[in-house]
C-alpha positions in Angstrom: 111.8 -1.9 83.7 108.9 -1.4 84.2 106.9 2.2 84.8 106.2 1.3 88.8 109.7 0.2 88.7 111.3 2.5 87.6 109.4 4.7 90.0 110.1 2.8 92.8 114.0 3.5 91.6 113.8 7.6 91.6 112.2 7.8 94.7 114.9 5.8 96.4 117.8 7.7 94.5 115.1 10.9 96.6 115.6 9.7 99.6 119.6 9.0 99.1 120.3 12.6 98.0 118.3 14.1 100.2 120.1 12.3 103.8 123.2 13.1 101.5 121.9 16.9 102.1 120.6 17.4 98.3 117.4 20.5 100.1 115.6 20.0 96.8 115.1 16.3 96.4 113.4 17.0 100.6 111.0 18.8 99.3 110.5 16.3 96.4 110.2 13.3 98.2 107.8 15.1 101.0 105.7 16.0 98.1 105.5 13.0 97.4 104.5 11.4 100.7 102.0 14.3 100.8 100.4 12.0 98.2 100.0 8.6 100.1 97.1 7.7 101.5 98.5 6.1 104.5 99.0 6.7 108.4 102.0 8.5 109.3 103.4 9.7 106.5 105.9 12.0 107.8 106.7 14.4 104.9 106.7 17.7 107.8 110.2 15.7 108.2 111.4 16.3 104.2 109.9 19.6 103.9 111.9 20.5 107.4 114.6 19.1 106.4 114.0 20.8 102.7 112.9 24.6 104.4 116.6 24.5 106.8 118.4 23.6 103.6 117.5 27.2 102.1 114.2 25.5 99.8 111.8 28.6 100.2 108.2 26.5 99.0 109.4 23.9 101.9 109.0 26.2 104.4 105.6 27.2 102.8 104.0 24.1 102.8 105.5 23.6 106.6 102.9 27.2 107.8 100.6 25.9 105.8 100.0 21.9 106.9 100.5 24.0 110.7 96.6 26.6 109.4 95.2 23.0 108.9 
């Protein structure tokens, strides 16, 4: 299995875990989306889920993005 395939599999697992309620997985996936160059990446949705789930870093990330 190649590195790209492993990374793709890992991201799929983060998304699944996030949608099952793992706030830390939501934060991790949000950070991945932030690094993508595509418009409309919607990373804030995942940071918001993480923030509501109690991940303080995700709340701070949302605040910083609002300031920019």
